[in-house]
N, C-alpha and C positions, 0 to 999 in steps of 0.2 A: 561461220560462230567463232572457231579456232582462231584464224590468219587474223580477224578482228581483234583477241586479245593481243594477238603475237603485236601487232599495229600500236596498241594505245601501251603493252609494256617498251616497245621502243621507245616512243613519244617522252615517254616520263623518265628512262633510262639518258634520252638524251638533256633533258632538261637537268636532270643530277650532276649529271660530266660535266655542262658548259657551265654553271652556277655554282658549283658545290665548292670549288676555290677559295671564291667571294663570301660566299656568305659563312663561312667555318670562320672567317675573321671577325662575325660579330660573335661568337661565342669566347670562352674565356675557362679556364681549369681555376677552380674554384676550394680543391677538395683532391690528394692526390690518394692513391690508393685507400678506397674507404674500407672497411670491416668486410668477410666476406657475408655475401649474400645477393640477389637479385632482385631486391625492390628498393622506390623511395616514390614518397608520400610527404603531402603539404597538411597539414589540420589545425587548425587556432593558432596560426601565426610561426607554426613549428616547422623548420623539413627532417623527417628523417629519412634516414638511410641507409642502406645493408647492399654491398655490393661486391661482387666476387673477382678478386682479382688471378684473372685467367693463368697467365706470367707464374703467380705463387701455387696455382693447382692445390693441394689440398693443405700446404701447410701454412693456408691462410689463419688467424686466428679470429674464432667466432665472435664477432660484435657488431653494432650499429652507431654512427653517430649524430648528433642534431644538430640544427643550427637555429636562433632565434633571430638572428637578423639577415634572412635572406642571402643567407651564402658567404657571408663575411668571416666570421668566425665559426667553430666547431669542435663540439663537445665529444667525444669517445669513448664509448661505456662497453666495457669487454664483460659478456657473459659467465655468468660464474662457472667454477669447472663442474659444480655439482651438479646441472641438467644432465650430464651424460661425458665423465669425464674421459671417454677409451671414443666419444663422436666426433667424427671433422666436419661439425654443424655448417651450414648454407642453410639461408633465406628463402622459403619462398613467398611468403607477405608479408608485410606488418601494417595493419590497421591501430589508429588513436580516436579515442571520444574526445577527449578534450586533453590540454594541455599535458596533464599527468597520468591520464589511463590510459593504454594501452595493449595493444595481444601482439605477437608474432607467430607464428607458422615457420617450421624446420625439419629440415631431415639430417641426416645422417648421410655424409657424401663419402663415406667408406666405402669402395667397389662392393664388398662382399657383401657389405650390410644391405647396402643398396638393392641387391640381390632378391634380399628375404623380405626386401620390404620392411625394414626397420625404420621410420622416420621420426624424426624428430621429438612432437608434438607442439602444442599451442602452450607458450607463455605469456602468461598479466604480469602486467607492471600497475602501481595505483600513487606512484611514485616518479615521475620520469623517469626510467631506468636504473636507480639504484639499487632495487631487488627486484629479485621477479619470481613466479609461481609457477608449477605448471598445472592447466586448469583443463585439458581437455577428457574426452571419455578414452578409456583405457583402451592403446591396440588401434587409436584413433589415425588418418592419415590425412588431414588439413595439407590444402593446398591452396584452398581461397578463402581467407576470411573478410569480413566487412562488418560495420555496429550500425544499428538502426534508430538513428538518431537520439542514440541513450547507450550511458554509461554501461546500462545493467543489458539491455539486447543484443547479442552476437551472433552470427551464422557464419558457417563455416562447408565445403564441401568437401567430400571425399572421394578424390580422381576414381581411384580403382574399383571404391567400393558403390561408387553411383549414388550416393545419401547425402544427405543437406543433413547438419547438427545445428539444433537453437539454443542459445543461453539466453534466459529470461533476468537472471539474477547475478551477471559479470563474470559465468564462468564456472560456477561452485555447483549447476544440475545441468542435463543437457537433454534433448528430447532428438532422437534420431527419426528421419523418414526416407523410406526408400524409394528415390524420384526415377529413376532410370532401372530398364531390367528387372531384375530378381533378386532371389537372396540368394541364390544356386549363380546365376550369371548375371552379376549388379549393373553391367554398362561402364563407364564412363562418366564424371562431371568436371569440366575445365577450364569452367568460368565462373564468376558471383558478382553480380553488383547490388546494391540499394537508389533505388530510386529517391527524390526527394519528396513526395506523399507516403514513402515506405515502404511500394511494393520492393519485394526482392526478385531477381532474376538470375536464376542458372540456367547452363550451357550444358547439355549430356547428352548419351547418343547409349540407346539401346545394346548398341556393338559390342563386342570382347573379345579378347587376348584370350586362348584356351593354354593348354600347358606349353605345347612350343613357339608360342609366340604368335600365330596366326588370329586375322582378325576374326571374325565371324557375326556376320550382320552386314549392312549396306555401312560403309564411311562417313553415315551423315548425322548431322547434331541438330536436336530443337532447342528449344527455347521454353524452359518453366519457369511459371509466374505465381506469387504466390503473396497474397494478401492481408495475411493471417498469421504473419509474422511467424512461415516456418510452419505452421502448422499443416495447414494441404498447398497441393501444385496443382497447377494448372499446364497442359500441354499446348503452346502454338503449335497449328502446322505447318509453318514453313521449315524448312531446312539450307545447315550450311555445311561446307564442308567440316571432317571431324575433327582435327588437330588443330580446335583455335583454342587461343589461350588466354583473349582476352574480350568480356564483352561491358558497354557501356550505355549511358541513356543519354540526350541530349540536355542541354543544359537549360535548353527555354521549352524543349516539346517534350511530355511524359511521354509522349507514345510515339517516336523513334528513337530505335537502337544502331547502338556500332557492335558488331563482331570482325574483330581481330584472326585471320587466319592465317597461321604462321609455315605450318604444313614441314614441317620441319622433323617429326619422331617417326613417321610413318611415311612419308610421299602418297597421301592417299592420289593429288591431283599434278602432283610436281610442277608446282607453283603456288607463290601466294596470294590470297585475296584478302580485300577492305570490303564488308560486305555491310548494307543498310536495309532496315526496315520502317517503313511509316507508322505502321499499324500493329507494335509490341511482339514482331516476330512472326505474324501469321501469312507475311509476305517478304521476299526478301530479293535485292539487286545488288549487283557486285559493282562497287566503286570502280576499282581497280584491280588488278594482276600484276607478279612479279613472281619473277624465273627467281629459283636456287642460287645465292643465296637473297632472299627475297628481306619478307617482312619478320621484325623479332619476337610480334607480339605487345609490346608496349603500347599502351595507348593511353590518352587523356583528355579531358575537354576540358574547354574553357568557355566566360561568357557568353565568345562571337567565332569562336574558333576549337579546331577538333587538330589533337598531333599525334599520329603514330611514327614509331621509330620503327628503321631497317639496320640490318645488319653488320653492310659494310658503306652505307649509302647516305648517313645522315639521318635526319629527320623531317616527315613529312608533313603538312598543314592544308588543311580545309576550312573556311573560311563561307560556305555556301551550303553548308550541312552537311558535308560527304560528294555533293554532288563532283565537283573539282579539284586535285590535288596541287600543292610545288613543293621540292625542295626547298627547304630553309637554310641547310649546314647543319651541323654540328656533330656531335660522336654519332656512330656505331653504336647498337648494342648489342649484347650477345643474345643468343636464342633462350627461346622461353623465360625471358625476362620481364618485370615490370620495373625500366630503369626509367621511366621519364614523369616526373608530374608539373601542369601547369597549375602556375599561382593566381594568374589571369590572362588577359588577351597576348599578353608580349612577354611577361617573366616566366622561363622555363627551364629546367632543370633535366638532368639526363647524365645517366653514370655509363660508364664506356666500357667495352671487353675485359679493361685493365683494372676498373675497380676506381676510375680519377673520375668525380664528377663538374660537370661543366654545367654553364648558366648562359642564359642569353637574357637582355633586359627592352629588348628590340624586336623578337620574333626572329631573331637570324637577322635581322638588319634591314627586315622589309613590315613595319610596325602595321597591327593591325590594329583600326580606328573604327572606334563603336558608332555606329548610327546617328543621324542628330535624333533628335525629339525621344521619347522613350512612351514607351506602352503604362501607362496606368497601373497600380496594382490594384486587385480585388479587395476589399476590406469590409466584413461584413459581423454582424448585423450593424445597424445604426444606433439601436440603444440596449442595455442589460439592465436586466433585473428590473425593468418596469411592473413585471406581472409578480416578484416575489416577494414575498412577507416570511421573515425570520423571526423568530422567537429568541432565541438566543444562539444558534450552533451560526458559523458560517457559509453562505452559498458560493459556489464557485462556475462561471461561465465560464467559453471561449470568445475570442476573436479570432477570425479565418483572415489569414494578410496570402491570398493567392494570386499567382501571376500564370498569366500565359501569354505564349510568343513569345521573339527574343528583342533585345532590347529591352526589357524592362526596369521598370523603375525600383528603388529598392524598399526598406525601411531605414531609414536612419538612427531616430531616436525616438523615443515615448513620453511621456510624463501625465500625472495625473493633478487637475484643478480643478477649482469650482470652494465652496464654503465645506463641503462635506467631503472632500478631498481624503482625509485622515481616516474615513471609514470603509475604505478598499484600498486595495494593495494588488500588485501585476504580476506574477511569476513567472518563469524562465520561459521562453518561446522553444516551441517543440516544433520544429514543421513548417506546420503553415498555422499552428495555433497556440496565441496568447493566452493564458490562462487570468483572469480576474476575480477579485475575491470578493465577496460583501461582506463585512463584520457588522452586524447591527447591534452595536453597543449600549443603545438609548432608545425610548419607546419613539416614534415618530417617520415622518418622512425624509428621503438623503435624496442630492440633489449634487453631482462631481461629472465631472469630464476627463474623457482618458482621450488622450489628444495623440495623436503621430505626425509624424514627420517623415515627409518622401522627399529621395533624391532628386527629383524633380524640381522640388521644391515648393509644394503644393503640403496641405495639411490636410487631416480628416479627425475628424470629433466624432468620438461614439458618449451619446447621453448614459451616464450609467443615474437610474433610478432604483428607488428602491421603498422598501417599507417595515420597519420593524415594532415589533408590538413590545419586546421587553420581556420579564416572565410575568407570569400571574401569580399573585399571591393569596397562597390558603387558609382556611381557618377552621380548624374542629369546633362545631359548637355540641354542647349538652346543656343540660340543667339539673340544678338541685334537686331532690325529690323525697318523698314525705310519706309515711302510708300508717294508717291508726291499725290497720289490721295483721293479728299477731298471728306471723306463718303466713303473712300473705306475698302473691306474687307481687315483687317489684319490679319496671322496667326502664333502665335507663336510656334517655335517648344519644343518638349518635349522626348527627348534620355535620356535611361539609362545604362549607362556600366558597367562590371562587374559581371552580369547574368552568370551561368553555365548552362544555361538549360533556353528556354520558360518559362517566370516566372505570374503571375496572381500580379498584384501590388496596391495597391489605392498611392496617395498622392494629397494634396490639393496645390489648385491655389489662387493666395493670389494677387490681382491688384487693382490701383490705384481705386477707384469707380468714378472718375469722366470720367474715360473710359464707351462707350460701349456697354458691355460684349455680345456675342451671346450664345457660348458655345462651348464645345471641345468633336472634333471629334478625329476615329483614322482614319488612311490611307483610309482605307475603308466606310470615314464618316458615321460610326457608333458611336453615342452619348458614352460622357464618362462620363459625370458629372450624381451624383448621386442622385435620388429624396431626397428630403425633406433636401439634404447637399448643399444648395446656400444660399448665404445672402449676400446683397451688399458687393463686395468690397474681395469677397467668395466664393470659389466651390470645392466639394471634387471629385476626379476623380477615376474608377474604367477600370484599362487597364489588360485585359485579352492577355496571350499568348504574352509580351512583352519581346523581345530579344534584348539581349545585343547590342550596339551599333549601335540601328537602330530605326528612328524617329517611335516612339509609339502614338505619338500625336499631337493636334494641339489644343492651344486656341486661337478663334478666337475675332476678336472685330472690332468694325467700328471705323473709326478713320475721325477726325475734327480737326481743326487749333487750337480750344480751347477747343483742349483735356487736357490741362496741361503744364507745362513746365515738358520737355522729361519723359512723364508719365511710370511706371514699372512693370513688370509682377514676379511673386514670385512663385518658385517650393519647397514645404518642404513637409517634415511627409513622408515618403517614408515607405509603410511598403510591406514587399513580403508576401502573402498569403500564397502562394504554397512553401515556403523554407520547406527542410527537416525537417529543427529543425529551434527554433525560435532561433537562436544564428548562423546562418549558415553564414548571411550577417553580415558586418559594414556597417549600414545604414549611406547613405552619408548626408554633410551638403545643404543647402537651395543656390539654385542658382537662378539669377535674369537676364531679359532681359530687354533692356530700348529701349523705342519704342522714335523713330526720326519723329516728326510732320509735314506736309505740310508747307510750308513758302512763301511769296510772297505778292506781291500787291494786294489787295482786297481779301484774301483769309477766311480771318477772317471773312468779307461779306455775302461769299458764305459758308464758315461752319457752319453760322448761319441760312441763309436762304434754307441750307439743311437739318438744325436740327428743325429748326421752320416756315416755308416756309414766314419771315418776313426778312425784310432788314431794318436798321434805316433809321427813317424819320426826320430833327432836322426841329423844329420851333424858332422864334425869335417872340417875344412879349414885346409891342404895334410894332406895323411895319406900316405907318410912327411913328416916336416916336420924343420929342422933346429934349430929351436926351438918360437918360441910358434905355439897355433891359434886357432882359432871355432871355437866350438860353433854349431848352428841347430837352431831344433826349425821341424818339417812344423804344427804349431799353437801356438796360443796357449796353454803350459801355466801361466803364471804364475811365481813364484819357485821357484826351484829349485835346490839344493845339488850340489855337483862334489867328490867325492874322487879324488885320484892314486895310484895302486900301481903298484910298480915289479914285477918279475917274479916276484921272493921273495916278494910281498905284504905288502911294509913301504911305508906310508901315506907318500909324501912330500908332500903338501900338500892343503888344502880351501879351496874358497872358493865366496862366495853369488852366482849367477848369476838372469837371466830372459830365456831366448835367445827369440827369436821367428824366421819365415823371414824377414821384412824387416830384424831387428835382430840379429845375430846376438854371443854373448857370446867377451868375449876371455882364452884362459885361457893361463899363463904354466906351460910347464914346467921338469921339474929338465934340469940341464945336464948330465948323461951323458948318450952313446949308449944305446940299446936298445928294448926293449920296455912299453909303459906301458898298465895299462887306467885308463879313466875311470869312475866310478860315480855317472851323475845319478840324485838323486831330487826328485820332483816331485809336485804332484798326480795325476798320471796311473801313477805308479808309481817303481820300479825299473831300470835299464836301465844294460848294462853296454858301454862301446868298448872297442876297441883302434888305437891310434894308436905307429908307428915312429919313434923320434927317430934320425935320420943325421947325424953328424959330419963 
């Protein structure tokens, strides 16, 4: 086995030596002496680079550079000194979610600081690098960063802690999980990547270094995967050599993983290796090995090509999923770096050991030609919202656009069409999902189309169907009421119409405070008044399972002849607590019931007697009198009239009075002596009084 490996190494090195000079001619330097660091990436049309000029050592100024025109021009950004003015920062990784939002992982390159693991932390920008803020947890030692298809979801691994950390809010909060080893002997995590389907892969080992720098445990690593955004992790059974700096997923086969083992730090094997797994890390094969100085650790994938950097012999490429490799020239990379990125199959950028950025537009002079034809996309479902009915709130469903195999077609564009296209909207694609929302603003059926144009010239049409019922208008119904019974129990009915099903409702009862309110009850005589929600003239009612058009309850009162002039009862402020959505119903206006009181001779006296147990008593003082008298009443009877008659029944006078117990009415009697009769008329009835005038 050893002899075979050595012979494979010799053949590969021979190819490097023979073709290296010619291939390097297909590369050109596009940026000299980039700022300090070791990473280059491409995202959302922008190339971001940070390369440590080894010749400048620790005097390099920390910063990054970016290009928006594939390397023609570059914009330099210096990191602000407030990050750590005493530190000599180097870059461990860069990750961007879009044009403006990204994170960087730094560490302090000062030798004394490195010895105590004084790392630089994670910094985030949302304005394309103009400003930065630290977002990592305290004392974290991030060595690898990745976004997970969202600017809010960030993962990083802590190399010497053997743990991962995940933020779901753009770096404001983090959840750390111990993946390898234990809290006492945490092991190591060296690499991290996110697949197109959102699966996160980390590469780590339970082995660890003791106080003297000796490795405890076998120098082997496993792949750990998480399908729930870093909450839990599963260990794959296959193993590779420990000192591996990069892991990635094949661009068209989500089960195929690649690991670059540069074997620089500890020389576990004495040579570097490229590993390939067809089954997510369960088994591994060795694609090739190189003696020291061999692989640098940099790796990048393109739709139909893989690229791996060496330290001194340029870039290696595979177009058959890692089975065979060839040299395409280009610069060597420093060890433990991430200094190559593929824009597509043929446009490639790499950073050399002096911090210079190089590029090729034809894959080093040997262009990669995409296979003819393409595998169609799988787009599901065929229709959306056919089974959906909305009352007022929007409904969102997703179209899934997935691809399996290589040379897969891509989605070029999409649009809405049809008579009801304005009732639908399409959100931003998130991985394989495209959200589509149905806004039913009017009652009735809706029909539209979601059309997707595929890169192979075909189209896929998804029928958009749905039904909206709008909102249901409600009405509160009551009735005017009347009673001839003084002090009787009068019930004012409450009915709600327009309910689509039995509902639980609240509503408010208002009534003239002069009315004697008992309570409100449902037809089963269950009290409806909500405790603590009553005061004079008002009560809040709770009605369970009210049915449309059926009397849901009664407001009960004791009614007397002196309960006011046509008192009123009002119902309003209806709330449907059990509605499917807050806007399912259109709430009704208030309704009022008018109460007709008992009338007739003596009703007021009887009302007062029933309420107080008393009748009004009139008194004349003085009696006998020599002239005028005062009329008083034991109850407040309101306005009254007094007629004065002599012994022959002749009316001798009349006047209006308002006598009370405290305020008597003054009456002027005729001048002649004799017996007179006073007839007092009021709301409590008619009473006659006898008075004697003596001269």
